[in-house]
C-alpha positions in Angstrom: 33.6 -22.8 -37.7 34.5 -26.5 -37.9 38.1 -25.7 -37.2 37.1 -23.8 -34.1 34.9 -26.7 -32.9 37.8 -29.1 -33.5 40.1 -27.0 -31.5 37.7 -26.8 -28.6 37.2 -30.6 -28.6 41.0 -31.1 -28.8 41.6 -28.8 -25.8 38.9 -30.5 -23.8 40.5 -33.9 -24.5 43.9 -32.7 -23.5 42.6 -31.1 -20.3 40.8 -34.3 -19.4 44.0 -36.3 -19.7 43.5 -40.0 -19.2 40.2 -39.7 -17.4 37.1 -41.3 -19.0 33.6 -40.0 -18.6 32.1 -41.3 -15.4 35.4 -41.9 -13.6 35.5 -40.2 -10.2 38.1 -37.5 -9.6 39.3 -35.7 -6.5 36.3 -33.4 -6.3 33.9 -36.3 -6.6 35.6 -38.1 -3.7 35.4 -35.0 -1.5 31.7 -34.5 -2.3 30.9 -38.1 -1.6 32.8 -38.1 1.7 30.9 -35.0 2.8 27.6 -36.4 1.8 28.2 -39.7 3.6 29.3 -37.7 6.7 26.0 -35.8 6.6 24.1 -39.0 6.1 25.7 -40.5 9.2 24.8 -37.4 11.2 21.2 -37.6 10.1 21.0 -41.3 10.9 22.4 -40.7 14.3 20.0 -37.9 15.0 17.1 -40.1 13.7 18.1 -42.9 16.0 18.3 -40.5 19.0 14.8 -39.1 18.4 13.4 -42.6 17.8 14.8 -43.8 21.1 13.5 -40.6 22.8 10.0 -41.2 21.4 10.0 -44.9 22.5 11.1 -43.9 26.0 8.4 -41.3 26.3 5.8 -43.7 25.0 6.9 -46.3 27.6 6.6 -43.6 30.3 3.1 -42.8 29.1 2.1 -46.5 29.0 3.2 -46.9 32.6 0.8 -44.2 33.9 
């Protein structure tokens, strides 16, 4: 059983290569890029609706 565990650990280390835990890889960069893109979309939409609400409030105040 110990030998099997040692083989699994050795294979995991070989597969990881020189990467250390916590280091970003290609998939991490892709996910972060996608999340930041979505965040920018949400921020733009939020700014649009805020400007719309302010415009409508000004129109109501003028009446």
